[in-house]
Every structure is written in C-alpha cells, then in structure tokens.
Kinemage of the C-alpha trace (Angstrom):
@kinemage 1
@onewidth
@group {chain A} dominant
@subgroup {mainchain}
@vectorlist {calphas} color= white
{ca met a 1} P 86.729 28.830 73.631
{ca ala a 2} L 88.836 31.816 74.655
{ca ile a 3} L 87.805 34.120 77.488
{ca tyr a 4} L 88.402 37.866 77.261
{ca lys a 5} L 87.861 40.217 80.194
{ca arg a 6} L 89.136 43.647 81.132
{ca arg a 7} L 89.576 45.079 84.616
{ca arg a 8} L 90.439 48.619 85.641
{ca tyr a 9} L 92.007 49.114 89.078
{ca leu a 10} L 92.181 52.286 91.130
{ca phe a 11} L 95.319 52.453 93.278
{ca met a 12} L 96.423 54.815 96.025
{ca thr a 13} L 100.045 55.027 97.127
{ca leu a 14} L 100.507 54.485 100.866
{ca asp a 15} L 104.217 55.347 100.726
{ca pro a 16} L 106.427 57.166 98.245
{ca val a 17} L 107.001 54.935 95.207
{ca his a 18} L 110.322 54.868 93.364
{ca ile a 19} L 110.454 52.965 90.063
{ca gly a 20} L 113.892 53.935 88.803
{ca thr a 21} L 115.090 54.332 85.246
{ca gly a 22} L 118.170 52.247 85.981
{ca gly a 23} L 120.839 54.905 85.912
{ca tyr a 24} L 122.009 58.356 86.833
{ca arg a 25} L 121.415 61.601 84.980
{ca leu a 26} L 122.471 65.226 85.210
{ca gly a 27} L 119.673 67.479 86.376
{ca arg a 28} L 117.276 67.809 89.260
{ca val a 29} L 118.082 64.479 90.911
{ca asp a 30} L 120.604 61.680 90.526
{ca asn a 31} L 118.140 58.761 90.467
{ca ser a 32} L 115.080 59.651 88.400
{ca ile a 33} L 111.836 57.692 88.046
{ca val a 34} L 110.028 56.294 85.005
{ca arg a 35} L 107.863 58.750 83.041
{ca glu a 36} L 105.450 58.729 80.128
{ca pro a 37} L 107.507 59.715 77.072
{ca gly a 38} L 105.059 62.241 75.629
{ca thr a 39} L 103.810 64.001 78.744
{ca arg a 40} L 106.761 63.417 81.109
{ca val a 41} L 104.267 62.498 83.838
{ca pro a 42} L 105.608 59.754 86.151
{ca lys a 43} L 103.975 56.331 85.981
{ca ile a 44} L 104.268 52.828 87.417
{ca pro a 45} L 105.186 50.424 84.590
{ca gly a 46} L 103.013 47.389 84.031
{ca thr a 47} L 106.151 45.251 84.173
{ca ser a 48} L 106.725 46.334 87.778
{ca leu a 49} L 103.153 45.482 88.783
{ca his a 50} L 103.306 42.197 86.847
{ca gly a 51} L 106.573 41.099 88.462
{ca ala a 52} L 105.517 41.998 91.989
{ca ala a 53} L 102.113 40.347 91.589
{ca arg a 54} L 103.698 37.133 90.288
{ca ser a 55} L 106.237 36.951 93.092
{ca tyr a 56} L 103.677 37.565 95.829
{ca ala a 57} L 101.082 35.213 94.310
{ca ala a 58} L 103.683 32.447 94.122
{ca gln a 59} L 104.357 32.802 97.830
{ca leu a 60} L 100.669 33.010 98.671
{ca tyr a 61} L 99.807 29.909 96.668
{ca gly a 62} L 102.667 27.929 98.192
{ca thr a 63} L 104.663 27.559 94.970
{ca pro a 64} L 107.641 29.945 95.311
{ca glu a 65} L 109.461 28.076 92.540
{ca ala a 66} L 106.881 29.502 90.105
{ca ala a 67} L 108.169 33.056 90.613
{ca gly a 68} L 111.524 32.767 88.823
{ca gln a 69} L 112.545 33.239 85.210
{ca thr a 70} L 112.774 29.501 84.598
{ca his a 71} L 110.514 26.864 86.074
{ca asp a 72} L 112.399 23.597 85.728
{ca thr a 73} L 111.500 22.567 89.288
{ca val a 74} L 107.756 23.206 88.894
{ca thr a 75} L 105.716 20.033 88.610
{ca asn a 76} L 103.036 20.241 85.906
{ca pro a 77} L 103.473 23.990 85.267
{ca glu a 78} L 100.521 23.938 82.882
{ca gln a 79} L 98.323 23.209 85.908
{ca asn a 80} L 100.118 25.480 88.366
{ca pro a 81} L 97.929 28.557 88.969
{ca val a 82} L 100.851 31.004 88.955
{ca cys a 83} L 102.543 29.543 85.866
{ca tyr a 84} L 99.246 29.344 84.007
{ca thr a 85} L 98.420 32.956 84.826
{ca phe a 86} L 101.808 34.582 84.204
{ca gly a 87} L 103.485 32.130 81.807
{ca tyr a 88} L 106.449 29.781 82.189
{ca ile a 89} L 109.581 28.326 80.595
{ca lys a 90} L 110.592 24.772 81.449
{ca lys a 91} L 113.603 22.860 80.153
{ca ser a 92} L 113.954 19.093 80.183
{ca asn a 93} L 116.242 16.402 78.770
{ca asn a 94} L 119.376 18.357 79.781
{ca gly a 95} L 118.062 21.510 78.229
{ca gln a 96} L 117.379 19.967 74.843
{ca asp a 97} L 113.605 20.302 75.125
{ca val a 98} L 112.102 23.678 75.992
{ca lys a 99} L 108.439 24.131 76.771
{ca ala a 100} L 107.226 27.706 76.995
{ca tyr a 101} L 103.874 29.419 77.257
{ca ser a 102} L 103.056 33.080 77.615
{ca gly a 103} L 100.736 34.151 80.399
{ca val a 104} L 97.049 34.839 79.987
{ca val a 105} L 96.959 38.201 81.815
{ca asn a 106} L 98.248 41.482 80.398
{ca val a 107} L 99.110 44.137 82.984
{ca phe a 108} L 99.361 47.677 81.646
{ca asp a 109} L 101.011 50.789 83.076
{ca ala a 110} L 99.425 52.619 86.019
{ca his a 111} L 98.870 56.289 85.177
{ca ile a 112} L 98.385 59.165 87.597
{ca val a 113} L 94.855 60.596 87.674
{ca leu a 114} L 94.920 62.603 90.932
{ca phe a 115} L 98.122 64.020 92.416
{ca pro a 116} L 98.386 65.547 95.939
{ca val a 117} L 99.719 69.109 96.143
{ca his a 118} L 99.889 71.524 99.076
{ca ser a 119} L 97.826 74.714 98.861
{ca leu a 120} L 96.470 77.572 100.975
{ca val a 121} L 93.451 75.432 101.903
{ca gly a 122} L 95.464 72.307 102.696
{ca pro a 123} L 96.200 69.333 100.470
{ca val a 124} L 94.455 69.368 97.080
{ca trp a 125} L 94.385 66.542 94.549
{ca val a 126} L 95.183 67.809 91.054
{ca gly a 127} L 93.923 66.090 87.914
{ca thr a 128} L 92.633 66.805 84.430
{ca val a 129} L 89.225 66.323 82.834
{ca glu a 130} L 90.686 64.073 80.135
{ca arg a 131} L 92.547 61.751 82.495
{ca leu a 132} L 89.600 61.344 84.831
{ca arg a 133} L 87.085 60.654 82.080
{ca glu a 134} L 89.402 58.201 80.362
{ca ala a 135} L 89.766 56.349 83.677
{ca gly a 136} L 85.996 56.012 84.069
{ca phe a 137} L 85.186 58.981 86.315
{ca glu a 138} L 82.219 61.248 85.649
{ca val a 139} L 83.115 64.952 85.412
{ca arg a 140} L 80.191 67.386 85.173
{ca asp a 141} L 79.654 71.168 84.880
{ca val a 142} L 82.883 71.790 82.947
{ca pro a 143} L 82.655 75.208 81.228
{ca asp a 144} L 83.487 75.546 77.556
{ca gly a 145} L 86.769 77.224 76.658
{ca trp a 146} L 88.112 77.697 80.170
{ca ala a 147} L 91.518 79.388 80.290
{ca lys a 148} L 94.815 77.704 81.130
{ca glu a 149} L 95.385 79.978 84.124
{ca val a 150} L 92.149 78.744 85.715
{ca ala a 151} L 91.539 75.734 87.952
{ca leu a 152} L 88.140 74.070 88.303
{ca leu a 153} L 87.409 72.992 91.871
{ca thr a 154} L 85.072 70.498 93.528
{ca phe a 155} L 84.715 72.912 96.453
{ca ala a 156} L 83.513 76.500 96.672
{ca arg a 157} L 86.230 79.153 96.375
{ca arg a 158} L 86.412 82.482 94.542
{ca asp a 159} L 89.927 83.617 95.446
{ca pro a 160} L 92.989 82.403 93.532
{ca leu a 161} L 94.480 79.155 94.783
{ca asn a 162} L 98.095 78.031 94.788
{ca leu a 163} L 98.921 74.511 93.623
{ca gly a 164} L 102.424 74.181 94.976
{ca trp a 165} L 104.365 77.092 93.523
{ca leu a 166} L 101.755 77.897 90.846
{ca met a 167} L 98.910 80.353 91.547
{ca leu a 168} L 95.738 79.853 89.499
{ca asn a 169} L 92.397 81.628 89.456
{ca ser a 170} L 89.301 79.752 90.559
{ca gly a 171} L 87.147 78.987 87.535
{ca gly a 172} L 84.031 77.680 89.186
{ca gln a 173} L 82.818 74.503 90.820
{ca val a 174} L 82.581 71.125 89.104
{ca thr a 175} L 81.491 67.661 90.183
{ca val a 176} L 83.678 64.547 89.990
{ca asn a 177} L 82.004 61.201 90.636
{ca ala a 178} L 83.905 57.934 90.934
{ca pro a 179} L 82.443 54.613 89.740
{ca thr a 180} L 80.407 52.934 92.462
{ca asn a 181} L 83.015 50.209 93.058
{ca trp a 182} L 85.616 52.854 93.949
{ca gln a 183} L 83.521 54.916 96.359
{ca thr a 184} L 85.271 53.942 99.571
{ca glu a 185} L 86.549 55.926 102.553
{ca arg a 186} L 89.745 56.754 100.681
{ca trp a 187} L 87.789 58.280 97.800
{ca asn a 188} L 85.271 60.033 100.062
{ca ala a 189} L 88.146 61.754 101.870
{ca ile a 190} L 89.300 63.594 98.727
{ca glu a 191} L 86.292 63.962 96.405
{ca asn a 192} L 85.647 67.507 97.681
{ca lys a 193} L 89.339 68.485 97.529
{ca ile a 194} L 89.988 68.125 93.779
{ca ala a 195} L 91.375 70.783 91.419
{ca leu a 196} L 91.225 70.234 87.654
{ca val a 197} L 93.774 71.945 85.411
{ca his a 198} L 94.589 71.913 81.714
{ca glu a 199} L 96.559 68.930 80.472
{ca ser a 200} L 99.302 71.268 79.242
{ca ile a 201} L 100.304 72.320 82.779
{ca phe a 202} L 99.501 69.090 84.610
{ca ser a 203} L 102.970 67.616 84.053
{ca his a 204} L 104.637 70.799 85.331
{ca ile a 205} L 102.624 70.676 88.543
{ca val a 206} L 103.353 66.981 89.063
{ca asn a 207} L 107.068 67.161 88.356
{ca ser a 208} L 107.491 70.230 90.557
{ca asn a 209} L 105.859 68.516 93.541
{ca leu a 210} L 107.407 65.046 93.476
{ca glu a 211} L 109.008 63.841 96.668
{ca val a 212} L 112.795 64.291 96.517
{ca arg a 213} L 115.072 62.775 99.143
{ca thr a 214} L 118.785 62.928 99.805
{ca ser a 215} L 120.813 59.971 101.038
{ca val a 216} L 124.450 59.191 101.609
{ca ser a 217} L 126.460 55.984 101.655
{ca ile a 218} L 127.961 55.058 105.032
{ca asn a 219} L 131.469 53.702 105.467
{ca pro a 220} L 131.007 50.428 107.405
{ca glu a 221} L 134.415 50.748 109.041
{ca thr a 222} L 134.120 54.289 110.344
{ca gly a 223} L 130.332 54.624 110.581
{ca ala a 224} L 130.650 58.035 108.916
{ca ala a 225} L 129.468 59.266 105.540
{ca glu a 226} L 131.514 58.221 102.536
{ca asp a 227} L 133.296 61.056 100.737
{ca lys a 228} L 131.415 62.200 97.610
{ca ala a 229} L 128.720 59.574 98.213
{ca leu a 230} L 125.764 61.944 98.532
{ca phe a 231} L 122.904 61.231 96.095
{ca thr a 232} L 119.310 62.322 95.562
{ca tyr a 233} L 116.307 60.424 94.263
{ca glu a 234} L 112.683 61.220 93.511
{ca ala a 235} L 109.439 59.350 94.087
{ca ile a 236} L 105.705 59.534 93.483
{ca pro a 237} L 104.392 60.873 96.814
{ca arg a 238} L 102.020 59.244 99.255
{ca ala a 239} L 98.245 59.534 98.552
{ca thr a 240} L 98.613 59.678 94.763
{ca phe a 241} L 95.766 58.004 92.856
{ca leu a 242} L 96.534 55.946 89.740
{ca thr a 243} L 94.539 53.681 87.439
{ca ala a 244} L 95.765 50.611 85.566
{ca glu a 245} L 94.072 48.161 83.230
{ca val a 246} L 94.398 44.384 83.193
{ca val a 247} L 93.229 42.220 80.285
{ca leu a 248} L 92.539 38.497 80.545
{ca asp a 249} L 93.337 36.738 77.254
{ca asp a 250} L 92.671 33.155 78.291
{ca tyr a 251} L 93.265 31.543 74.915
{ca arg a 252} L 93.769 28.136 76.562
{ca ala a 253} L 90.458 28.126 78.437
{ca asn a 254} L 88.742 24.734 78.623
{ca his a 255} L 91.872 23.014 77.295
{ca ala a 256} L 93.678 22.234 80.547
{ca gly a 257} L 91.170 19.786 81.957
{ca trp a 258} L 90.217 22.059 84.832
{ca ser a 259} L 86.932 22.093 86.690
{ca pro a 260} L 86.121 25.495 88.204
{ca gly a 261} L 85.849 25.295 91.978
{ca gln a 262} L 87.546 21.901 92.285
{ca ile a 263} L 89.785 21.804 95.383
{ca ser a 264} L 93.078 20.054 94.679
{ca gln a 265} L 96.788 20.621 95.182
{ca thr a 266} L 97.294 21.522 91.536
{ca gly a 267} L 95.120 22.877 88.782
{ca lys a 268} L 92.372 25.439 88.645
{ca gly a 269} L 91.037 24.580 92.080
{ca his a 270} L 94.321 25.282 93.879
{ca pro a 271} L 93.350 26.098 97.483
{ca leu a 272} L 94.243 29.332 99.215
{ca pro a 273} L 94.599 29.861 102.968
{ca gly a 274} L 91.195 29.429 104.570
{ca asn a 275} L 90.142 26.978 101.841
{ca ala a 276} L 89.351 29.811 99.423
{ca val a 277} L 89.399 28.616 95.813
{ca trp a 278} L 90.420 30.562 92.739
{ca gln a 279} L 88.088 30.438 89.767
{ca ser a 280} L 90.084 32.397 87.202
{ca pro a 281} L 93.618 33.629 86.450
{ca leu a 282} L 92.302 37.058 87.406
{ca asp a 283} L 91.938 35.733 90.958
{ca val a 284} L 95.640 34.868 91.023
{ca leu a 285} L 96.617 38.291 89.706
{ca asp a 286} L 94.276 40.059 92.110
{ca ala a 287} L 95.733 38.164 95.089
{ca gly a 288} L 99.255 39.213 94.091
{ca leu a 289} L 98.291 42.857 93.511
{ca arg a 290} L 96.615 43.104 96.913
{ca leu a 291} L 99.800 41.972 98.644
{ca ile a 292} L 101.562 45.051 97.246
{ca glu a 293} L 99.712 46.945 99.987
{ca trp a 294} L 101.866 45.015 102.476
{ca leu a 295} L 105.085 44.237 100.632
{ca gly a 296} L 105.451 47.102 98.158
{ca val a 297} L 106.742 47.522 94.616
{ca gly a 298} L 109.821 49.200 93.167
{ca gly a 299} L 113.030 50.296 94.846
{ca met a 300} L 113.895 51.639 98.291
{ca gly a 301} L 111.596 49.112 99.962
{ca thr a 302} L 113.768 48.897 103.087
{ca arg a 303} L 113.553 52.685 103.429
{ca gly a 304} L 109.764 52.791 103.689
{ca phe a 305} L 108.916 53.038 99.997
{ca gly a 306} L 106.619 51.145 97.672
{ca arg a 307} L 103.283 50.223 99.296
{ca ile a 308} L 100.206 50.673 97.085
{ca ala a 309} L 96.607 49.882 98.049
{ca ile a 310} L 93.737 48.875 95.768
{ca val a 311} L 90.803 51.248 96.276
{ca gly a 312} L 87.477 49.418 96.337
{ca gln a 313} L 86.891 46.725 93.741
{ca pro a 314} L 88.052 46.783 90.104
{ca gln a 315} L 85.688 47.669 87.274
{ca glu a 316} L 85.216 44.643 85.002
{ca glu a 317} L 84.030 44.184 81.429
{ca asp a 318} L 83.373 40.811 79.819
{ca tyr a 319} L 83.993 40.874 76.086
{ca gly a 320} L 81.944 37.728 75.563
{ca gln a 321} L 78.905 39.182 77.309
{ca gln a 322} L 79.217 42.434 75.370
{ca ala a 323} L 79.460 40.571 72.079
{ca asn a 324} L 76.393 38.472 72.890
{ca ala a 325} L 74.438 41.559 73.903
{ca ala a 326} L 75.472 43.402 70.748
{ca gln a 327} L 74.070 40.665 68.512
{ca ser a 328} L 71.170 38.700 69.930
{ca pro a 329} L 69.606 35.760 67.995
{ca ser a 330} L 66.685 37.958 67.033
{ca asp a 331} L 69.053 40.399 65.286
{ca glu a 332} L 70.591 37.806 62.966
{ca gly a 333} L 69.695 38.269 59.335
{ca val a 334} L 68.077 41.688 59.887
{ca thr a 335} L 69.206 44.452 57.563
{ca thr a 336} L 68.494 48.176 57.697
{ca pro a 337} L 67.001 49.712 54.575
C-alpha cells in the first residue's frame, strides 16, 4: 500500500541567499541567480533544497556515506533512512550489478511570496494576492478592479508609498492571515507591514531590490587585489519569505519489513540524538531542512550567505485520508438522479 502526503513549508531567509546559474552574463551583475522563466522572479530550486537536506540528514543520522552520488559503502541501503528517503545507487560484483532506487520524497522549488523593500515607513514586505492565496494564505477585503499604480496595505495609510524606487498610491487596507501553523513571532512581526501589488509589477520590484555585492580576488603573494578580478553577484535578501511543497510518494511502504517506532541501528526505527525515532521519510527530510537554518544552502556560504529558517510547522495533507473522506462506505452504490 503506497502512502501519499503533501507538505507545504514556509521559509524565511536569515542571510542573503545566492543560488547561481553557473556562469557569467553581461548585464546588471556578473554572477546572477536562478529565476522563474516566465516571471523572472528569483527562486530557490528544489534540487538545492533536496541536496542540502540529504547531506545534512546523512550527517545527523550518522551515515555520511549515504550523502554521495554512489552508495557502494552503505550497508543495506534499502534500510538506511537517508537512502530510503532520497534514493540510492549501489554497484556490486566489480560494477557488473547495479541496484538503484529513486527516493520517495519530491522537493519542489521555493517561490517568493513576501519580499522586503525599504519605504518611507520603514521595511515593507511586498507580495501579490495570487501568490499568497496559492500558498495557503487568506487575503480579504480586496477591491474589484484595483489599478496597477495602487498598492493594497495591511496598515492604515492614505498618502502614496514608495516601494524602493517605485511610488504607488495607497488603495485601501486589506487583511492577510497566515495558516495557524505559521503564526509565529516571525510572521507576527510583519503581518501589519505588507503591501500587495499587481503581479505584472511584482517582478520589477523584486529584481530592482535584490542584494548586490561586489568582491575582488586577492593575490596570495602580494595580499593586494588581482588586476581585473573585480566581480559582482546578486542574492535574495535577508527576511524574504518563500513557500515550497514536498510530496511523499512512498510506493515501497510496508515492503521493507519495517516496524514504525522500532529502535535499531538500521531500518525505519533508526535512532536520532536523544533517542528520538523517525516514523516516516518525511521526518528524515524535515530534519535535513531544519539544519539549513544552521549550515545554509547555495553559494557564498563562507561569506555569510545561505541560512534559511522554517517558520512554524508545515501544512500537511494526507491523500489517503482525503480519499477515504471523499467516498465513505455509505456512499458506495449511491447515484444521483
């Protein structure tokens, strides 16, 4: 019996985050960051979150050999919590036999929902109605047909307000409520400092207010700057809020001989520090994601980049429970005239 669950995480960047595109380009900066193709809004790829979570979970669970691309040195990878969760490739018999399984968790891209921008009233977090609602937020009191040059605010203001370089009129007050699991101190600090704009100008505001830094390579012999070695790079700034979805597709459930809660050195009951026990591959993923708050993701980690914190607890949906609720035994065989 397969198990299907979906989680939605709310993240907040604690440092600037640089997920590079892998090359240089002519334009605003030398080293650009990854963006959504259609909107050109920066994002954090699911592959970056997946790779960081796997590496950190492998260290946390005491199986660092499970973090690599190949897992020839992993004993019983099918019962190793990290290999089971993220997948593995193991060769044997001098490479003649290859055993490979894909992981049972799918990590999707993290998209920006609220972006910090300086204004006349201090920092304001800019978002759109569509992005917030799609992420699970409740947005109320939105007027019909509001103009593009208008911003809707969660605080009272009648005068125009600048969002970075862009001045917009105040279009009235709206209410933005986060899901209960996300209502923590970090959310409470910004819920009355939100400005909602049209989706068509959101990317312009974001891209105009990214953090841009300049660095230079140092000659190790002279201790001075290398000639023509100046370069610039951009990053998602601190205090940006993003949401990402994770799907558990545990197609091998109940086929590995595991007993939930069993404490052993291998298998589903693999112990964590403090004798905590993982009950699901989602526990392994969650443990790895939470370490990103300490160890970071992406490039420039030694320069103070990359830390991301999980805000509150993730929202979770169980496909099996929804399916059972949608069709109860009493509904079977009933037709509507």
